[in-house]
N, C-alpha and C positions, 0 to 999 in steps of 0.2 A: 510659467507653470512647467513642472517637470513631468516626465513620462517614465513608465516602467514597462520592461519587457517581460512577459510571462506567457506560459502555455496554459490554455484553458482545457481542463479534462472533464468530460462529461461522466459523473458518477452515478447516473441514472435518476429516475423520478423528477426530472427536470433540474436537477442540481448540478452545479459545476464547481470545480475548485481550480485555483490558480497556482501554478508553480513558477515562481520567480526565477528568471534566467541566471540570477547570481546565487541562487539556492541550489541549483543543479550541480552536482559533483561529477556524476558519471552515468551514462547509459549503458546498461548490461543486457546481454542476451539472458534468455531464462536460466536460472539458477536452480540447482537442487535445493529443496527447502526441507527443513527438519521439524517435526511437530514438537511443542514444548508442553509437557503435561502440566495440568493445573493453572495455566496461563488464562488470562481473560479470553473470551471467545473471538474477539477482534485481532488478537496478538498471539495466536497459537503457533505460529511458524517463525523460524529464523532462517537466515542464509548466512553464508560466510563470505565476507568481503575484506580483502587486505588482511587476512589473518584475524578478523574480528567477527564476532557473532552480531548480527544486525537484525532486529525484530522486524517482521513484515506485518503492516496493518492491513487488514481486510476491510477496506473502507465501506463497502455495502453493509457488512456486519455492524460495523461501528455506528453507521447512520440508521440501522434498523430496518433497512430495505430487504435483507435476505437472511433467513435464520442461519446460524453457524453451521449446522450440519449439512445444508445444502452447498455451501462454499467447499467444504472438504470432500464431498461426494464428487465433485466435478473433477478433481485432480486424479 
């Protein structure tokens, strides 16, 4: 039987997600993010990484745990 290495992240409401060790590219310090008008509520921000725009998913919004406005009022 094979095994897999992953990090379990608690996303609230008793749910966890697993990030596979082979899927992780880089751990970064907090980055400046930029709001994207008219984007879906869970994908309203981007960061720039290696000269590319990368969407930032707000997992609590995507899972319906937190209203979209509550996330943005925290920053």
